[in-house]
DOTIDO-371781 format. One record per residue (C-alpha): residue in one letter; x, y, z. Coordinates in pm, whole numbers. Layout:
# residues N
REC   r        u        v        w
REC   A        X        Y        Z
...
***
This chain:
# residues 556
REC   r        u        v        w
REC   X    11643    10086    10595
REC   X    11434    10215    10309
REC   X    11273    10546    10393
REC   X    10972    10618    10172
REC   X    10799    10955    10157
REC   X    10542    10959     9878
REC   X    10313    10659     9866
REC   X    10392    10571    10227
REC   X    10241    10264    10391
REC   X    10059    10282    10726
REC   X     9967     9987    10944
REC   X     9630     9988    11116
REC   X     9535     9747    11392
REC   X     9185     9647    11490
REC   X     9074     9650    11852
REC   X     9016     9327    12040
REC   X     8701     9155    11919
REC   X     8561     8814    12001
REC   X     8552     8571    11706
REC   X     8418     8220    11709
REC   X     8714     7988    11660
REC   X     8699     7683    11435
REC   X     8897     7369    11519
REC   X     9263     7427    11447
REC   X     9348     7308    11096
REC   X     9612     7039    11067
REC   X     9938     7064    10875
REC   X     9782     6931    10554
REC   X     9508     7195    10555
REC   X     9744     7480    10650
REC   X     9984     7372    10378
REC   X     9710     7354    10113
REC   X     9567     7694    10209
REC   X     9908     7863    10221
REC   X    10024     7705     9896
REC   X     9714     7820     9710
REC   X     9730     8173     9853
REC   X    10098     8217     9772
REC   X    10068     8084     9419
REC   X     9803     8350     9356
REC   X    10046     8622     9468
REC   X    10374     8491     9324
REC   X    10234     8397     8985
REC   X    10554     8481     8796
REC   X    10796     8199     8876
REC   X    11061     8355     8650
REC   X    11127     8652     8877
REC   X    11236     8713     9236
REC   X    11029     8523     9486
REC   X    10917     8456     9837
REC   X    11002     8200    10108
REC   X    10738     8131    10375
REC   X    10735     7925    10693
REC   X    10430     7855    10912
REC   X    10454     7672    11244
REC   X    10240     7613    11551
REC   X    10447     7563    11862
REC   X    10720     7314    11773
REC   X    10523     7172    11479
REC   X    10635     7282    11134
REC   X    10324     7320    10917
REC   X    10463     7474    10598
REC   X    10804     7571    10466
REC   X    10832     7643    10096
REC   X    10961     7896     9844
REC   X    10839     8036     9512
REC   X    11026     8215     9235
REC   X    11398     8246     9170
REC   X    11694     8295     9401
REC   X    11903     8418     9109
REC   X    11736     8528     8787
REC   X    12056     8543     8581
REC   X    12138     8178     8650
REC   X    11779     8054     8679
REC   X    11833     7919     9031
REC   X    11507     7819     9200
REC   X    11442     7971     9541
REC   X    11455     7725     9832
REC   X    11336     7781    10193
REC   X    11688     7707    10322
REC   X    11831     7999    10126
REC   X    11951     8303    10320
REC   X    11799     8650    10288
REC   X    11884     8991    10427
REC   X    11625     9046    10700
REC   X    11659     9426    10726
REC   X    11496     9576    11033
REC   X    11406     9239    11185
REC   X    11770     9278    11296
REC   X    11643     9538    11545
REC   X    11464     9266    11740
REC   X    11788     9068    11772
REC   X    11988     9378    11869
REC   X    11723     9470    12128
REC   X    11747     9124    12285
REC   X    12128     9152    12293
REC   X    12111     9478    12488
REC   X    11839     9342    12718
REC   X    12056     9035    12777
REC   X    12324     9269    12909
REC   X    12058     9433    13128
REC   X    11967     9091    13268
REC   X    12334     9034    13349
REC   X    12344     9358    13546
REC   X    12581     9526    13301
REC   X    12333     9795    13196
REC   X    12003     9951    13298
REC   X    11727    10074    13069
REC   X    11734    10413    13240
REC   X    12108    10452    13196
REC   X    12193    10768    12999
REC   X    12363    10721    12665
REC   X    12649    10935    12797
REC   X    12747    10652    13032
REC   X    12861    10451    12730
REC   X    12926    10723    12469
REC   X    13049    11019    12679
REC   X    13089    11259    12387
REC   X    12744    11206    12233
REC   X    12549    11538    12221
REC   X    12275    11559    12487
REC   X    12368    11204    12589
REC   X    12271    11274    12950
REC   X    11904    11314    12848
REC   X    11882    11010    12618
REC   X    11828    10674    12787
REC   X    11880    10324    12655
REC   X    11502    10282    12660
REC   X    11465    10585    12432
REC   X    11694    10414    12181
REC   X    11507    10083    12196
REC   X    11158    10224    12144
REC   X    11233    10505    11896
REC   X    11159    10792    12133
REC   X    11508    10948    12146
REC   X    11436    11227    11896
REC   X    11773    11165    11726
REC   X    11769    11227    11352
REC   X    11747    10901    11158
REC   X    12042    10896    10920
REC   X    11840    10712    10653
REC   X    11606    11013    10629
REC   X    11888    11261    10559
REC   X    11805    11396    10210
REC   X    12015    11213     9952
REC   X    12206    11000    10202
REC   X    12066    10666    10086
REC   X    12189    10742     9734
REC   X    12530    10882     9820
REC   X    12830    10667     9912
REC   X    12628    10395    10086
REC   X    12882    10145     9955
REC   X    13146    10290    10188
REC   X    13266    10069    10470
REC   X    13228    10266    10793
REC   X    13330    10197    11149
REC   X    13068    10243    11419
REC   X    13220    10580    11512
REC   X    13224    10694    11149
REC   X    12858    10600    11106
REC   X    12757    10780    11426
REC   X    12943    11088    11302
REC   X    12700    11102    11008
REC   X    12408    11199    11236
REC   X    12533    11287    11586
REC   X    12553    11664    11531
REC   X    12229    11703    11334
REC   X    11934    11890    11491
REC   X    11704    11656    11685
REC   X    11346    11591    11578
REC   X    11204    11631    11932
REC   X    11305    11615    12297
REC   X    11385    11265    12425
REC   X    11079    11073    12541
REC   X    10821    11321    12411
REC   X    10733    11155    12078
REC   X    10770    10833    11880
REC   X    10942    10830    11541
REC   X    11087    10518    11383
REC   X    11460    10573    11384
REC   X    11751    10375    11240
REC   X    12009    10595    11414
REC   X    11877    10481    11752
REC   X    11961    10120    11674
REC   X    12307    10207    11546
REC   X    12354    10352    11894
REC   X    12211    10032    12047
REC   X    12489     9851    11861
REC   X    12745    10104    11985
REC   X    12634    10055    12346
REC   X    12664     9676    12306
REC   X    13018     9729    12178
REC   X    13107     9964    12464
REC   X    12987     9715    12727
REC   X    13109     9390    12571
REC   X    13433     9504    12412
REC   X    13327     9317    12095
REC   X    13164     9428    11772
REC   X    12785     9437    11808
REC   X    12740     9139    11575
REC   X    13015     8934    11736
REC   X    12852     8980    12076
REC   X    12514     8872    11930
REC   X    12681     8563    11780
REC   X    12863     8470    12101
REC   X    12584     8547    12350
REC   X    12269     8448    12158
REC   X    12319     8268    11829
REC   X    12599     8016    11879
REC   X    12479     7889    12221
REC   X    12138     7818    12063
REC   X    12269     7665    11739
REC   X    12125     7949    11530
REC   X    12399     7903    11274
REC   X    12193     8034    10983
REC   X    12136     8377    11136
REC   X    12453     8580    11101
REC   X    12627     8901    11002
REC   X    12741     8904    10637
REC   X    13091     9046    10677
REC   X    13210     9255    10383
REC   X    13420     8982    10222
REC   X    13244     8674    10355
REC   X    13099     8432    10100
REC   X    12770     8292    10232
REC   X    12651     7955    10108
REC   X    12290     7978     9991
REC   X    12275     8360     9990
REC   X    12013     8473     9738
REC   X    12039     8772     9504
REC   X    11829     9081     9577
REC   X    11632     9270     9312
REC   X    11445     9599     9279
REC   X    11101     9624     9121
REC   X    10944     9938     8973
REC   X    10606     9962     8793
REC   X    10650     9930     8418
REC   X    11028     9890     8448
REC   X    11252     9585     8396
REC   X    11368     9396     8705
REC   X    11702     9531     8825
REC   X    11969     9403     9057
REC   X    11934     9588     9386
REC   X    12173     9875     9454
REC   X    12478     9768     9650
REC   X    12554     9891     9999
REC   X    12810     9812    10262
REC   X    12648     9616    10544
REC   X    12847     9827    10788
REC   X    12588    10098    10717
REC   X    12262     9925    10820
REC   X    12460     9808    11127
REC   X    12248     9690    11421
REC   X    11945     9855    11259
REC   X    11931     9608    10970
REC   X    12240     9410    10868
REC   X    12172     9046    10961
REC   X    12083     8762    10724
REC   X    11884     8447    10803
REC   X    11675     8167    10659
REC   X    11318     8073    10750
REC   X    11410     7798    10998
REC   X    11650     8023    11190
REC   X    11382     8290    11234
REC   X    11127     8031    11350
REC   X    11372     7895    11605
REC   X    11447     8252    11712
REC   X    11075     8304    11775
REC   X    11054     7988    11983
REC   X    11353     8093    12195
REC   X    11250     8455    12244
REC   X    10880     8399    12313
REC   X    10950     8080    12509
REC   X    11150     8282    12767
REC   X    11477     8112    12673
REC   X    11668     8434    12601
REC   X    11551     8687    12862
REC   X    11416     8697    13213
REC   X    11036     8699    13220
REC   X    11013     9055    13353
REC   X    11256     9179    13089
REC   X    11065     9001    12812
REC   X    10741     9162    12929
REC   X    10907     9503    12909
REC   X    11021     9422    12557
REC   X    10673     9337    12427
REC   X    10485     9606    12621
REC   X    10481     9954    12463
REC   X    10521    10241    12708
REC   X    10536    10618    12710
REC   X    10528    10792    12374
REC   X    10581    10459    12196
REC   X    10246    10335    12332
REC   X    10061    10627    12176
REC   X    10156    10571    11814
REC   X     9948    10365    11574
REC   X    10190    10074    11571
REC   X    10239    10031    11951
REC   X    10615     9973    11957
REC   X    10795     9785    12234
REC   X    11166     9709    12191
REC   X    11210     9565    11841
REC   X    10849     9444    11859
REC   X    10529     9591    11713
REC   X    10227     9487    11918
REC   X     9887     9460    11750
REC   X     9592     9227    11709
REC   X     9486     8972    11450
REC   X     9122     8857    11454
REC   X     9104     8958    11820
REC   X     9426     8776    11910
REC   X     9745     8949    12030
REC   X    10010     8971    11757
REC   X    10381     9046    11798
REC   X    10572     9125    11480
REC   X    10843     9322    11307
REC   X    10909     9379    10940
REC   X    11214     9481    10746
REC   X    11303     9640    10415
REC   X    11651     9681    10273
REC   X    11799     9705     9923
REC   X    11663     9404     9732
REC   X    11482     9239    10024
REC   X    11172     9253    10243
REC   X    11097     9047    10554
REC   X    10833     8988    10819
REC   X    10848     8787    11141
REC   X    10516     8726    11320
REC   X    10423     8554    11646
REC   X    10071     8487    11779
REC   X    10121     8407    12148
REC   X     9773     8262    12214
REC   X     9831     7975    11972
REC   X    10215     7993    11954
REC   X    10196     8043    11577
REC   X    10508     8164    11395
REC   X    10500     8304    11042
REC   X    10822     8388    10858
REC   X    10809     8569    10523
REC   X    11121     8655    10320
REC   X    11126     8828     9979
REC   X    11432     8877     9760
REC   X    11296     9197     9606
REC   X    11205     9549     9713
REC   X    10939     9772     9559
REC   X    10598     9642     9441
REC   X    10542     9274     9504
REC   X    10363     9032     9737
REC   X    10228     9221    10040
REC   X    10380     9035    10334
REC   X    10151     9187    10597
REC   X     9837     9095    10405
REC   X     9955     8741    10336
REC   X    10065     8686    10695
REC   X     9728     8798    10829
REC   X     9540     8562    10599
REC   X     9771     8272    10686
REC   X     9778     8351    11059
REC   X     9400     8375    11086
REC   X     9350     8046    10902
REC   X     9615     7865    11106
REC   X     9460     7990    11431
REC   X     9116     7861    11329
REC   X     8975     8211    11276
REC   X     8980     8253    10897
REC   X     8872     8576    10735
REC   X     8528     8565    10573
REC   X     8525     8543    10196
REC   X     8311     8788    10000
REC   X     8199     8762     9637
REC   X     8290     9016     9369
REC   X     7990     9178     9197
REC   X     7948     9424     8911
REC   X     7788     9765     8971
REC   X     7662    10012     8715
REC   X     7839    10349     8677
REC   X     7539    10512     8847
REC   X     7563    10277     9144
REC   X     7935    10352     9181
REC   X     7878    10728     9155
REC   X     7614    10709     9428
REC   X     7882    10641     9692
REC   X     8138    10896     9571
REC   X     8212    11193     9795
REC   X     8417    11320    10088
REC   X     8395    11124    10414
REC   X     8532    11245    10748
REC   X     8619    11106    11091
REC   X     8725    11383    11327
REC   X     9006    11571    11155
REC   X     9071    11290    10906
REC   X     8920    11272    10561
REC   X     8904    11031    10269
REC   X     8738    11046     9932
REC   X     8560    10782     9727
REC   X     8576    10860     9357
REC   X     8513    10681     9029
REC   X     8792    10676     8772
REC   X     8739    10504     8439
REC   X     8464    10284     8581
REC   X     8664    10185     8894
REC   X     8590    10307     9247
REC   X     8892    10429     9445
REC   X     8936    10519     9812
REC   X     9198    10784     9894
REC   X     9284    10885    10247
REC   X     9408    11245    10277
REC   X     9775    11245    10184
REC   X     9768    10883    10071
REC   X     9749    10695     9746
REC   X     9426    10583     9577
REC   X     9336    10220     9640
REC   X     9091    10036     9413
REC   X     8775     9931     9593
REC   X     8600     9610     9485
REC   X     8217     9584     9504
REC   X     8098     9285     9707
REC   X     7722     9350     9714
REC   X     7495     9476     9992
REC   X     7681     9810    10007
REC   X     8002     9626    10091
REC   X     8337     9700     9924
REC   X     8672     9531     9975
REC   X     9029     9640     9905
REC   X     9261     9447     9675
REC   X     9519     9245     9872
REC   X     9374     9361    10202
REC   X     9146     9220    10471
REC   X     8989     9565    10524
REC   X     8633     9633    10409
REC   X     8397     9929    10371
REC   X     8020     9918    10422
REC   X     7826    10221    10294
REC   X     7552    10359    10520
REC   X     7244    10504    10350
REC   X     6936    10699    10461
REC   X     6576    10601    10390
REC   X     6600    10755    10043
REC   X     6906    10545     9961
REC   X     7149    10841     9974
REC   X     7497    10756    10106
REC   X     7542    10923    10446
REC   X     7859    10759    10573
REC   X     8065    10443    10583
REC   X     8184    10185    10833
REC   X     8547    10084    10788
REC   X     8639     9736    10915
REC   X     9018     9713    10925
REC   X     9006     9347    11021
REC   X     8726     9242    10786
REC   X     8453     9238    11050
REC   X     8418     9304    11423
REC   X     8463     9666    11536
REC   X     8434     9945    11280
REC   X     8540    10306    11235
REC   X     8250    10535    11150
REC   X     8297    10801    10881
REC   X     8036    11063    10785
REC   X     7984    11173    10426
REC   X     8023    11551    10440
REC   X     8027    11674    10079
REC   X     8040    11593     9710
REC   X     8371    11569     9529
REC   X     8529    11881     9388
REC   X     8656    11822     9037
REC   X     9009    11958     9000
REC   X     9071    12160     8685
REC   X     9333    12038     8440
REC   X     9509    12292     8221
REC   X     9791    12258     7971
REC   X    10116    12441     8037
REC   X    10315    12582     7748
REC   X    10691    12540     7720
REC   X    10791    12861     7908
REC   X    10545    12783     8189
REC   X    10691    12433     8227
REC   X    11053    12546     8216
REC   X    10986    12807     8487
REC   X    10910    12520     8727
REC   X    11175    12269     8618
REC   X    11459    12225     8867
REC   X    11585    12068     9190
REC   X    11427    12167     9522
REC   X    11527    12069     9875
REC   X    11436    12111    10240
REC   X    11574    11956    10558
REC   X    11334    11665    10519
REC   X    11357    11576    10150
REC   X    11474    11654     9801
REC   X    11278    11645     9476
REC   X    11319    11744     9115
REC   X    11069    11867     8859
REC   X    11142    11781     8496
REC   X    10971    11742     8161
REC   X    10854    11405     8032
REC   X    11017    11251     7725
REC   X    10756    11405     7495
REC   X    10805    11751     7642
REC   X    10432    11799     7689
REC   X    10407    11746     8064
REC   X    10593    11755     8396
REC   X    10708    11482     8634
REC   X    10813    11495     8999
REC   X    11068    11262     9155
REC   X    11145    11250     9524
REC   X    11499    11121     9578
REC   X    11493    10743     9573
REC   X    11134    10725     9445
REC   X    10987    10659     9100
REC   X    10899    10963     8888
REC   X    10530    11054     8908
REC   X    10312    11242     8662
REC   X    10193    11592     8752
REC   X     9871    11763     8646
REC   X     9830    12140     8637
REC   X     9539    12320     8802
REC   X     9705    12651     8709
REC   X    10052    12761     8586
REC   X    10183    12761     8947
REC   X     9969    12490     9108
REC   X    10027    12124     9026
REC   X     9889    11802     9175
REC   X     9940    11427     9162
REC   X     9678    11164     9089
REC   X     9863    10858     9223
REC   X     9887    11012     9569
REC   X     9690    11288     9740
REC   X     9949    11567     9716
REC   X     9983    11911     9559
REC   X    10271    12146     9476
REC   X    10241    12525     9471
REC   X    10528    12731     9324
REC   X    10642    13083     9415
REC   X    10681    13364     9318
REC   X    10380    13404     9092
REC   X    10590    13501     8789
REC   X    10937    13427     8652
REC   X    11148    13128     8750
REC   X    11008    12947     9056
REC   X    11233    12975     9361
REC   X    11024    12781     9612
REC   X    10767    12503     9613
REC   X    10526    12404     9891
REC   X    10443    12033     9894
REC   X    10117    11952    10072
REC   X    10052    11584    10142
REC   X     9767    11524    10384
REC   X     9853    11710    10704
REC   X    10218    11737    10600
REC   X    10343    12067    10461
REC   X    10698    12097    10328
REC   X    10865    12414    10200
REC   X    11146    12341     9952
REC   X    11386    12589     9797
REC   X    11538    12577     9449
REC   X    11897    12450     9456
***
């Protein structure tokens, strides 16, 4: 549900590579490894926490929780507690619609208009377009300001669809991939049209109850759930807060279900054991096609397909107010990993942790590299601009620390490992600097999966040092204000001391701005710049440039 703009995360998958497998570790070894790893990343046991399950086939290897389920009451988190699972709900909704396909009550190529006759352009949008995010329909969670305006309202399915149905589309159906919560609201609506039940009641009756999945359910507005944990929001340098409230009618079939770790493991066993769908239908679900096969994530129907240490990986994550989730399946070894957080914002990186745990459990652990200390001169020797095709990244030294920043992204600290190797904090990715005979850095190899295949980047130039000037009071006030475009809203305002400016995209933390000139500002925590127009007087327009993205916003 959460739609981030600045400081956005991107998932990168390595290509298939052969790795020598070690004997599969037993439950004791998996438990010890997982326990140690998680205690390193959930060190504060007085805050919100994390529940994790690891299983191989029908064997439960690890199921434990760290942190608190409720901070106010000091209730310890337990693995049997229930969490909101956010967009992992999409996988369940996808299976529900595919179950109807298997029963002959729908076809993936059916037009949306067959079930929702009054939906605009419904003749051109198929059920498959909804399932794999290629419909082009505007995602309602990306409507500027929507996620912070009346999200506590209880809405019917028709009322929720009315929020986005008449908005301009992002692209023609089937021509592009763009992750889209509106599409899965429509998946829920189609399920309701066919079954004559609410989308969640059909899921309960057709999938959950027959398979005794009693701890995966829809949290009705006034239903008290035993073992439901509290959700919290984390912001850097800010106290922990209770997560903002929202009516669960709004995430709908895109993200409203709750579950515990055991329920999600059993769901994995049923789905990937061909107990829920016909084999041909299941293969369609896990096999990206069309525009959805061309994006970086390789999206099927409620499934992201990638690789882990050369092994196929099927997964889906979720983020919703106060919660984050990840459900992983490695088909070669039938490994399931369930990760549930009761916090949003900064915190344990579920994708990183799941990759470390999955690789170890499959007998293909990631190599460990030492941390070494380099002199300032050694760090400066690798700084510069590196390019791969049209993409660029910079390596720069800030206060004695080397950072890597991809164009449009945020700076990530890079940790020296010796022998021209550098790792990323809380990541399996690694950089190896290439040098010429004179020892001059000429490029880098980027290993997304720690080793195996690499991306090759050429060093093309030195860094350009951005100027930093001070703006006086009138210059600052000329820029202060609210600006908006179709895609986003932001505000520019003075800091509490009145000696600098901050920018805040709706729903994001405020970020410090530096001035290159009175009308040109830039950020240091993300690779982005803002240019204001006209050149004199009160600014009426700002152009936000973040990587390849260019957004023109007008003063409100």
